[in-house]
py3Dmol code that shows the C-alpha trace and the ligand (Angstrom):
import py3Dmol

protein = """\
ATOM      1  CA  MET A   1      30.890 -15.189  -1.201  1.00  0.00           C
ATOM      2  CA  LYS A   2      31.294 -14.402   2.485  1.00  0.00           C
ATOM      3  CA  VAL A   3      28.925 -11.753   3.832  1.00  0.00           C
ATOM      4  CA  GLY A   4      28.872 -10.345   7.358  1.00  0.00           C
ATOM      5  CA  LEU A   5      25.549  -9.532   9.016  1.00  0.00           C
ATOM      6  CA  ILE A   6      25.595  -7.424  12.160  1.00  0.00           C
ATOM      7  CA  GLY A   7      22.366  -7.095  14.060  1.00  0.00           C
ATOM      8  CA  GLY A   8      20.464  -7.579  17.264  1.00  0.00           C
ATOM      9  CA  THR A   9      19.627 -10.904  18.781  1.00  0.00           C
ATOM     10  CA  GLY A  10      16.395 -11.322  16.833  1.00  0.00           C
ATOM     11  CA  PHE A  11      17.925 -12.921  13.768  1.00  0.00           C
ATOM     12  CA  TYR A  12      19.005 -16.341  14.980  1.00  0.00           C
ATOM     13  CA  ASP A  13      16.217 -18.068  13.076  1.00  0.00           C
ATOM     14  CA  LEU A  14      17.052 -16.311   9.806  1.00  0.00           C
ATOM     15  CA  PHE A  15      18.890 -19.346   8.438  1.00  0.00           C
ATOM     16  CA  ASP A  16      18.138 -23.069   8.527  1.00  0.00           C
ATOM     17  CA  THR A  17      21.345 -23.925  10.291  1.00  0.00           C
ATOM     18  CA  LEU A  18      23.749 -21.831  12.294  1.00  0.00           C
ATOM     19  CA  GLU A  19      27.165 -23.002  13.274  1.00  0.00           C
ATOM     20  CA  GLU A  20      28.648 -21.150  16.224  1.00  0.00           C
ATOM     21  CA  GLN A  21      32.291 -20.242  16.060  1.00  0.00           C
ATOM     22  CA  THR A  22      34.669 -18.140  18.092  1.00  0.00           C
ATOM     23  CA  VAL A  23      37.223 -15.933  16.379  1.00  0.00           C
ATOM     24  CA  LYS A  24      40.212 -14.836  18.418  1.00  0.00           C
ATOM     25  CA  THR A  25      41.461 -11.334  17.686  1.00  0.00           C
ATOM     26  CA  GLU A  26      44.028  -9.108  19.317  1.00  0.00           C
ATOM     27  CA  PHE A  27      41.074  -7.091  20.682  1.00  0.00           C
ATOM     28  CA  GLY A  28      39.265 -10.056  22.218  1.00  0.00           C
ATOM     29  CA  ASP A  29      37.264 -13.125  21.219  1.00  0.00           C
ATOM     30  CA  VAL A  30      34.157 -12.774  19.048  1.00  0.00           C
ATOM     31  CA  VAL A  31      31.317 -15.276  18.835  1.00  0.00           C
ATOM     32  CA  LEU A  32      29.577 -15.428  15.500  1.00  0.00           C
ATOM     33  CA  PHE A  33      27.254 -17.754  13.659  1.00  0.00           C
ATOM     34  CA  ARG A  34      27.798 -19.173  10.192  1.00  0.00           C
ATOM     35  CA  GLY A  35      24.748 -19.750   8.034  1.00  0.00           C
ATOM     36  CA  GLY A  36      23.868 -19.707   4.389  1.00  0.00           C
ATOM     37  CA  TYR A  37      21.250 -18.335   2.046  1.00  0.00           C
ATOM     38  CA  GLU A  38      20.933 -18.631  -1.732  1.00  0.00           C
ATOM     39  CA  GLY A  39      24.572 -19.487  -2.179  1.00  0.00           C
ATOM     40  CA  GLN A  40      25.861 -16.793   0.169  1.00  0.00           C
ATOM     41  CA  GLU A  41      27.974 -17.780   3.137  1.00  0.00           C
ATOM     42  CA  VAL A  42      26.701 -15.510   5.900  1.00  0.00           C
ATOM     43  CA  PHE A  43      28.354 -14.749   9.222  1.00  0.00           C
ATOM     44  CA  PHE A  44      25.865 -13.356  11.719  1.00  0.00           C
ATOM     45  CA  LEU A  45      27.398 -11.260  14.458  1.00  0.00           C
ATOM     46  CA  PRO A  46      25.028 -10.256  17.288  1.00  0.00           C
ATOM     47  CA  ARG A  47      26.562  -6.902  18.227  1.00  0.00           C
ATOM     48  CA  HIS A  48      25.150  -6.813  21.748  1.00  0.00           C
ATOM     49  CA  GLY A  49      26.396 -10.312  22.555  1.00  0.00           C
ATOM     50  CA  THR A  50      24.520 -13.588  22.447  1.00  0.00           C
ATOM     51  CA  LYS A  51      22.186 -12.548  25.286  1.00  0.00           C
ATOM     52  CA  HIS A  52      21.737  -8.878  24.283  1.00  0.00           C
ATOM     53  CA  GLY A  53      23.475  -7.913  27.510  1.00  0.00           C
ATOM     54  CA  VAL A  54      26.173  -5.614  26.138  1.00  0.00           C
ATOM     55  CA  LEU A  55      25.052  -1.994  25.899  1.00  0.00           C
ATOM     56  CA  ALA A  56      26.234   0.236  23.039  1.00  0.00           C
ATOM     57  CA  PRO A  57      29.222   1.909  24.772  1.00  0.00           C
ATOM     58  CA  HIS A  58      30.614  -1.476  25.801  1.00  0.00           C
ATOM     59  CA  VAL A  59      30.323  -3.332  22.493  1.00  0.00           C
ATOM     60  CA  SER A  60      33.697  -4.702  21.350  1.00  0.00           C
ATOM     61  CA  TYR A  61      33.593  -2.817  18.068  1.00  0.00           C
ATOM     62  CA  LYS A  62      37.254  -3.273  17.215  1.00  0.00           C
ATOM     63  CA  ALA A  63      37.159  -7.001  17.932  1.00  0.00           C
ATOM     64  CA  ASN A  64      33.932  -7.443  15.948  1.00  0.00           C
ATOM     65  CA  MET A  65      35.212  -5.821  12.768  1.00  0.00           C
ATOM     66  CA  LYS A  66      38.635  -7.414  13.056  1.00  0.00           C
ATOM     67  CA  ALA A  67      37.033 -10.856  13.424  1.00  0.00           C
ATOM     68  CA  LEU A  68      35.057 -10.373  10.211  1.00  0.00           C
ATOM     69  CA  GLN A  69      38.195  -9.295   8.382  1.00  0.00           C
ATOM     70  CA  GLN A  70      40.162 -12.253   9.748  1.00  0.00           C
ATOM     71  CA  ILE A  71      37.650 -14.784   8.382  1.00  0.00           C
ATOM     72  CA  LYS A  72      37.861 -13.076   4.970  1.00  0.00           C
ATOM     73  CA  VAL A  73      34.487 -11.372   4.956  1.00  0.00           C
ATOM     74  CA  GLU A  74      34.662  -8.420   2.562  1.00  0.00           C
ATOM     75  CA  ARG A  75      31.117  -7.108   2.630  1.00  0.00           C
ATOM     76  CA  VAL A  76      29.120  -6.384   5.765  1.00  0.00           C
ATOM     77  CA  ILE A  77      25.490  -5.370   6.111  1.00  0.00           C
ATOM     78  CA  ALA A  78      23.951  -4.269   9.388  1.00  0.00           C
ATOM     79  CA  VAL A  79      20.615  -3.563  10.977  1.00  0.00           C
ATOM     80  CA  SER A  80      20.084  -1.360  13.991  1.00  0.00           C
ATOM     81  CA  ALA A  81      17.430   0.423  16.013  1.00  0.00           C
ATOM     82  CA  VAL A  82      17.429   4.216  16.059  1.00  0.00           C
ATOM     83  CA  GLY A  83      15.320   7.133  17.208  1.00  0.00           C
ATOM     84  CA  SER A  84      13.729   9.412  14.604  1.00  0.00           C
ATOM     85  CA  LEU A  85      14.562  13.100  14.560  1.00  0.00           C
ATOM     86  CA  ASN A  86      12.738  13.615  11.286  1.00  0.00           C
ATOM     87  CA  PRO A  87       8.914  13.601  11.552  1.00  0.00           C
ATOM     88  CA  ALA A  88       8.759  12.042   8.073  1.00  0.00           C
ATOM     89  CA  ILE A  89      10.291   8.838   9.492  1.00  0.00           C
ATOM     90  CA  PRO A  90       7.662   7.257  11.767  1.00  0.00           C
ATOM     91  CA  VAL A  91       8.034   4.558  14.402  1.00  0.00           C
ATOM     92  CA  GLY A  92       8.567   1.356  12.447  1.00  0.00           C
ATOM     93  CA  GLY A  93      10.114   3.315   9.561  1.00  0.00           C
ATOM     94  CA  VAL A  94      13.046   1.744   7.717  1.00  0.00           C
ATOM     95  CA  SER A  95      15.953   3.955   6.649  1.00  0.00           C
ATOM     96  CA  LEU A  96      19.043   3.469   4.516  1.00  0.00           C
ATOM     97  CA  LEU A  97      21.922   5.409   6.062  1.00  0.00           C
ATOM     98  CA  ASP A  98      23.942   7.657   3.779  1.00  0.00           C
ATOM     99  CA  GLN A  99      25.914  10.042   6.012  1.00  0.00           C
ATOM    100  CA  PHE A 100      26.645  10.560   9.681  1.00  0.00           C
ATOM    101  CA  VAL A 101      27.993  12.954  12.283  1.00  0.00           C
ATOM    102  CA  ASP A 102      29.815  11.138  15.059  1.00  0.00           C
ATOM    103  CA  MET A 103      29.223  12.704  18.482  1.00  0.00           C
ATOM    104  CA  THR A 104      30.542   9.753  20.495  1.00  0.00           C
ATOM    105  CA  ARG A 105      33.353  10.725  22.845  1.00  0.00           C
ATOM    106  CA  ARG A 106      33.837   7.949  25.356  1.00  0.00           C
ATOM    107  CA  ARG A 107      34.799   4.899  23.333  1.00  0.00           C
ATOM    108  CA  ASP A 108      37.754   3.392  21.500  1.00  0.00           C
ATOM    109  CA  LYS A 109      36.653   3.995  17.919  1.00  0.00           C
ATOM    110  CA  THR A 110      39.653   3.828  15.610  1.00  0.00           C
ATOM    111  CA  TYR A 111      42.468   1.393  14.939  1.00  0.00           C
ATOM    112  CA  GLY A 112      44.477   4.597  14.625  1.00  0.00           C
ATOM    113  CA  GLU A 113      46.949   3.433  12.022  1.00  0.00           C
ATOM    114  CA  PHE A 114      46.189   5.692   9.077  1.00  0.00           C
ATOM    115  CA  SER A 115      43.757   8.333   7.827  1.00  0.00           C
ATOM    116  CA  ALA A 116      40.937   6.601   5.989  1.00  0.00           C
ATOM    117  CA  ASP A 117      38.749   8.448   3.475  1.00  0.00           C
ATOM    118  CA  MET A 118      35.307   8.775   5.074  1.00  0.00           C
ATOM    119  CA  THR A 119      33.777  11.227   2.593  1.00  0.00           C
ATOM    120  CA  GLU A 120      31.140   8.649   1.684  1.00  0.00           C
ATOM    121  CA  PRO A 121      30.985   6.497   4.820  1.00  0.00           C
ATOM    122  CA  PHE A 122      28.832   3.659   3.462  1.00  0.00           C
ATOM    123  CA  CYS A 123      29.384   1.278   0.540  1.00  0.00           C
ATOM    124  CA  PRO A 124      27.410   2.378  -2.549  1.00  0.00           C
ATOM    125  CA  ASP A 125      27.223  -1.194  -3.879  1.00  0.00           C
ATOM    126  CA  LEU A 126      25.644  -2.474  -0.679  1.00  0.00           C
ATOM    127  CA  GLN A 127      23.336   0.546  -0.529  1.00  0.00           C
ATOM    128  CA  ASP A 128      22.163  -0.467  -4.011  1.00  0.00           C
ATOM    129  CA  SER A 129      21.628  -4.030  -2.790  1.00  0.00           C
ATOM    130  CA  PHE A 130      19.369  -2.790   0.013  1.00  0.00           C
ATOM    131  CA  LEU A 131      17.479  -0.496  -2.384  1.00  0.00           C
ATOM    132  CA  GLU A 132      16.909  -3.246  -4.929  1.00  0.00           C
ATOM    133  CA  ALA A 133      15.714  -5.610  -2.212  1.00  0.00           C
ATOM    134  CA  ALA A 134      13.295  -3.061  -0.727  1.00  0.00           C
ATOM    135  CA  ASN A 135      12.002  -2.361  -4.220  1.00  0.00           C
ATOM    136  CA  ASP A 136      11.440  -6.080  -4.885  1.00  0.00           C
ATOM    137  CA  LEU A 137       9.478  -6.366  -1.643  1.00  0.00           C
ATOM    138  CA  ASP A 138       7.529  -3.108  -2.073  1.00  0.00           C
ATOM    139  CA  LEU A 139       8.902  -2.142   1.296  1.00  0.00           C
ATOM    140  CA  PRO A 140       9.024   1.628   1.871  1.00  0.00           C
ATOM    141  CA  MET A 141      12.553   2.703   2.738  1.00  0.00           C
ATOM    142  CA  HIS A 142      13.763   6.231   3.487  1.00  0.00           C
ATOM    143  CA  LYS A 143      16.878   7.149   1.501  1.00  0.00           C
ATOM    144  CA  ASP A 144      19.746   9.602   1.972  1.00  0.00           C
ATOM    145  CA  VAL A 145      19.269   9.384   5.725  1.00  0.00           C
ATOM    146  CA  LYS A 146      21.716  11.137   8.057  1.00  0.00           C
ATOM    147  CA  LEU A 147      22.602   9.580  11.385  1.00  0.00           C
ATOM    148  CA  VAL A 148      23.987  11.298  14.440  1.00  0.00           C
ATOM    149  CA  GLY A 149      25.952   8.890  16.612  1.00  0.00           C
ATOM    150  CA  VAL A 150      25.851   9.228  20.401  1.00  0.00           C
ATOM    151  CA  ASP A 151      27.527   7.273  23.178  1.00  0.00           C
ATOM    152  CA  GLY A 152      24.528   6.037  25.122  1.00  0.00           C
ATOM    153  CA  PRO A 153      23.385   4.086  26.974  1.00  0.00           C
ATOM    154  CA  ILE A 154      21.594   7.165  28.324  1.00  0.00           C
ATOM    155  CA  TYR A 155      19.198   8.924  25.996  1.00  0.00           C
ATOM    156  CA  GLU A 156      19.568  12.525  24.877  1.00  0.00           C
ATOM    157  CA  THR A 157      18.181  15.718  26.356  1.00  0.00           C
ATOM    158  CA  ARG A 158      15.480  17.593  24.503  1.00  0.00           C
ATOM    159  CA  SER A 159      17.981  20.350  23.674  1.00  0.00           C
ATOM    160  CA  GLU A 160      20.438  17.874  22.224  1.00  0.00           C
ATOM    161  CA  LEU A 161      17.752  16.326  20.058  1.00  0.00           C
ATOM    162  CA  GLN A 162      16.509  19.713  18.885  1.00  0.00           C
ATOM    163  CA  LEU A 163      20.077  20.682  18.016  1.00  0.00           C
ATOM    164  CA  PHE A 164      20.644  17.484  16.022  1.00  0.00           C
ATOM    165  CA  ALA A 165      17.374  18.060  14.169  1.00  0.00           C
ATOM    166  CA  GLN A 166      18.410  21.633  13.355  1.00  0.00           C
ATOM    167  CA  TRP A 167      21.638  20.276  11.907  1.00  0.00           C
ATOM    168  CA  GLY A 168      19.530  18.270   9.479  1.00  0.00           C
ATOM    169  CA  MET A 169      20.089  14.895  11.097  1.00  0.00           C
ATOM    170  CA  ASP A 170      17.318  12.338  10.534  1.00  0.00           C
ATOM    171  CA  VAL A 171      17.967   9.597  13.085  1.00  0.00           C
ATOM    172  CA  VAL A 172      20.004   9.137  16.251  1.00  0.00           C
ATOM    173  CA  GLY A 173      21.797   5.907  17.131  1.00  0.00           C
ATOM    174  CA  MET A 174      24.601   4.519  19.258  1.00  0.00           C
ATOM    175  CA  THR A 175      26.501   1.929  17.216  1.00  0.00           C
ATOM    176  CA  ASN A 176      26.767   2.537  13.473  1.00  0.00           C
ATOM    177  CA  THR A 177      29.191   5.467  13.332  1.00  0.00           C
ATOM    178  CA  THR A 178      31.833   3.415  15.128  1.00  0.00           C
ATOM    179  CA  GLU A 179      31.171   0.346  13.009  1.00  0.00           C
ATOM    180  CA  ALA A 180      31.400   2.367   9.800  1.00  0.00           C
ATOM    181  CA  VAL A 181      34.735   3.933  10.719  1.00  0.00           C
ATOM    182  CA  LEU A 182      36.317   0.632  11.726  1.00  0.00           C
ATOM    183  CA  ALA A 183      34.958  -1.140   8.645  1.00  0.00           C
ATOM    184  CA  ARG A 184      36.444   1.527   6.400  1.00  0.00           C
ATOM    185  CA  GLU A 185      39.778   1.360   8.219  1.00  0.00           C
ATOM    186  CA  LEU A 186      39.906  -2.372   7.513  1.00  0.00           C
ATOM    187  CA  GLY A 187      38.771  -1.970   3.907  1.00  0.00           C
ATOM    188  CA  LEU A 188      35.436  -3.702   4.471  1.00  0.00           C
ATOM    189  CA  CYS A 189      32.296  -2.698   2.579  1.00  0.00           C
ATOM    190  CA  PHE A 190      29.602  -1.641   5.058  1.00  0.00           C
ATOM    191  CA  SER A 191      26.005  -0.496   4.783  1.00  0.00           C
ATOM    192  CA  VAL A 192      23.212  -0.138   7.342  1.00  0.00           C
ATOM    193  CA  VAL A 193      19.450  -0.063   7.416  1.00  0.00           C
ATOM    194  CA  THR A 194      17.817   1.220  10.565  1.00  0.00           C
ATOM    195  CA  LEU A 195      14.458   0.660  12.172  1.00  0.00           C
ATOM    196  CA  SER A 196      13.056   3.644  14.044  1.00  0.00           C
ATOM    197  CA  THR A 197      11.816   2.458  17.389  1.00  0.00           C
ATOM    198  CA  ASP A 198      10.860   5.818  18.858  1.00  0.00           C
ATOM    199  CA  LEU A 199      10.396   9.437  17.959  1.00  0.00           C
ATOM    200  CA  ALA A 200      13.405  11.017  19.584  1.00  0.00           C
ATOM    201  CA  THR A 201      12.072  14.485  19.060  1.00  0.00           C
ATOM    202  CA  GLY A 202      12.215  15.270  22.741  1.00  0.00           C
ATOM    203  CA  THR A 203       8.576  16.166  22.547  1.00  0.00           C
ATOM    204  CA  ALA A 204       7.049  12.720  22.110  1.00  0.00           C
ATOM    205  CA  GLU A 205       4.578  11.744  24.791  1.00  0.00           C
ATOM    206  CA  THR A 206       6.193   8.364  25.272  1.00  0.00           C
ATOM    207  CA  PRO A 207       9.820   8.668  26.359  1.00  0.00           C
ATOM    208  CA  PRO A 208      12.292   6.258  24.749  1.00  0.00           C
ATOM    209  CA  ASP A 209      13.173   3.202  26.794  1.00  0.00           C
ATOM    210  CA  LEU A 210      14.605  -0.241  26.148  1.00  0.00           C
ATOM    211  CA  ALA A 211      11.259  -1.991  26.569  1.00  0.00           C
ATOM    212  CA  THR A 212       9.701   0.160  23.829  1.00  0.00           C
ATOM    213  CA  HIS A 213      12.716  -0.458  21.589  1.00  0.00           C
ATOM    214  CA  LYS A 214      12.341  -4.212  21.998  1.00  0.00           C
ATOM    215  CA  LYS A 215       8.581  -4.124  21.442  1.00  0.00           C
ATOM    216  CA  VAL A 216       8.851  -2.180  18.170  1.00  0.00           C
ATOM    217  CA  ALA A 217      11.755  -4.352  17.034  1.00  0.00           C
ATOM    218  CA  GLU A 218       9.646  -7.446  17.693  1.00  0.00           C
ATOM    219  CA  GLN A 219       6.650  -6.015  15.808  1.00  0.00           C
ATOM    220  CA  ASN A 220       8.834  -5.312  12.762  1.00  0.00           C
ATOM    221  CA  LYS A 221      11.024  -8.398  12.921  1.00  0.00           C
ATOM    222  CA  GLU A 222       9.441 -10.288  10.023  1.00  0.00           C
ATOM    223  CA  LYS A 223       9.685  -7.243   7.756  1.00  0.00           C
ATOM    224  CA  MET A 224      13.348  -6.748   8.610  1.00  0.00           C
ATOM    225  CA  LYS A 225      14.089 -10.437   8.076  1.00  0.00           C
ATOM    226  CA  ARG A 226      12.507 -10.397   4.630  1.00  0.00           C
ATOM    227  CA  LEU A 227      14.563  -7.325   3.761  1.00  0.00           C
ATOM    228  CA  ILE A 228      17.817  -8.926   4.912  1.00  0.00           C
ATOM    229  CA  LEU A 229      17.219 -12.185   3.051  1.00  0.00           C
ATOM    230  CA  GLN A 230      16.271 -10.387  -0.153  1.00  0.00           C
ATOM    231  CA  THR A 231      19.315  -8.118   0.209  1.00  0.00           C
ATOM    232  CA  LEU A 232      21.582 -11.144   0.538  1.00  0.00           C
ATOM    233  CA  THR A 233      20.459 -12.292  -2.911  1.00  0.00           C
ATOM    234  CA  LYS A 234      21.622  -8.948  -4.354  1.00  0.00           C
ATOM    235  CA  ILE A 235      25.145  -8.885  -2.943  1.00  0.00           C
ATOM    236  CA  ASP A 236      27.951  -9.871  -5.259  1.00  0.00           C
ATOM    237  CA  GLU A 237      31.650  -9.296  -5.706  1.00  0.00           C
ATOM    238  CA  ARG A 238      32.977  -5.763  -5.446  1.00  0.00           C
ATOM    239  CA  LYS A 239      32.108  -3.643  -8.447  1.00  0.00           C
ATOM    240  CA  ALA A 240      32.477   0.100  -8.523  1.00  0.00           C
ATOM    241  CA  CYS A 241      32.994   0.790  -4.849  1.00  0.00           C
ATOM    242  CA  ARG A 242      36.227   2.150  -3.412  1.00  0.00           C
ATOM    243  CA  CYS A 243      35.755   0.978   0.167  1.00  0.00           C
ATOM    244  CA  ASP A 244      39.140  -0.736   0.371  1.00  0.00           C
ATOM    245  CA  ASN A 245      41.196   1.963  -1.403  1.00  0.00           C
ATOM    246  CA  SER A 246      42.484   3.649   1.765  1.00  0.00           C
ATOM    247  CA  TYR A 247      43.266   0.318   3.407  1.00  0.00           C
ATOM    248  CA  LYS A 248      45.021  -1.062   0.352  1.00  0.00           C
ATOM    249  CA  SER A 249      47.200   1.991  -0.053  1.00  0.00           C
ATOM    250  CA  PHE A 250      48.062   1.790   3.671  1.00  0.00           C
ATOM    251  CA  VAL A 251      48.945  -1.906   3.518  1.00  0.00           C
ATOM    252  CA  GLU A 252      50.921  -1.514   0.308  1.00  0.00           C
ATOM    253  CA  ALA A 253      52.751   1.611   1.465  1.00  0.00           C
TER     254      ALA A 253
END
"""
ligand_1 = """\
1
ZN
Zn 32.173 -1.269 -0.938
"""
view = py3Dmol.view(width=600, height=400)
view.addModel(protein, "pdb")
view.setStyle({"model": 0}, {"cartoon": {"style": "trace"}})
view.addModel(ligand_1, "xyz")
view.setStyle({"model": 1}, {"stick": {}})
view.zoomTo()
view.show()
């Protein structure tokens, strides 16, 4: 089946062959790369562009998700870098997102055509796929993780981070809340694992910066690749999930 994979630029060598293609959408053109693994047809979409030049607030979220829908991808997995608000999740820690609070304000983040059910924002089937894969690999993965989404590209003040932590948020990131909303609006299954690249506690000695993010991402690249490939072997046709219910009832209305 067709699976979408959204991630940074570090995953080009994940598959033996990658065929570049451009998908035209009403929100702009999207470049993605078609590869395969264990019978899965995988479409890799580098969210920050092919040269990692597009910062989080400027990502073409609506075009990206629409492109995946147009090429008949139904299930999308994603990987992203986040900061940890929870001391139990160290630098290099891998988390499976379960809930989020969206604090982004300055971006176009909905197709705005109907009210989608976001009670459970991520696909339970795909969450299971990630969990099974991590279990197979003996890879520690934090579960039931709550994300707070911020605009970026600036980082947060200490007070903001302390507030988010008091709310019970575990990690802070800039991309996944928007992706999850748009995926749900289009009826796509979507699930995310994150890699913590800094301790965004506002008290860490080393302040977060892009160079640190890239260094930690590089150090953990092989681990994340193994997790993605193993997860791909676990993804199958839709089972119990209801990710496309809101979309279907909208389209059929
Ligand atoms: Zn689903």
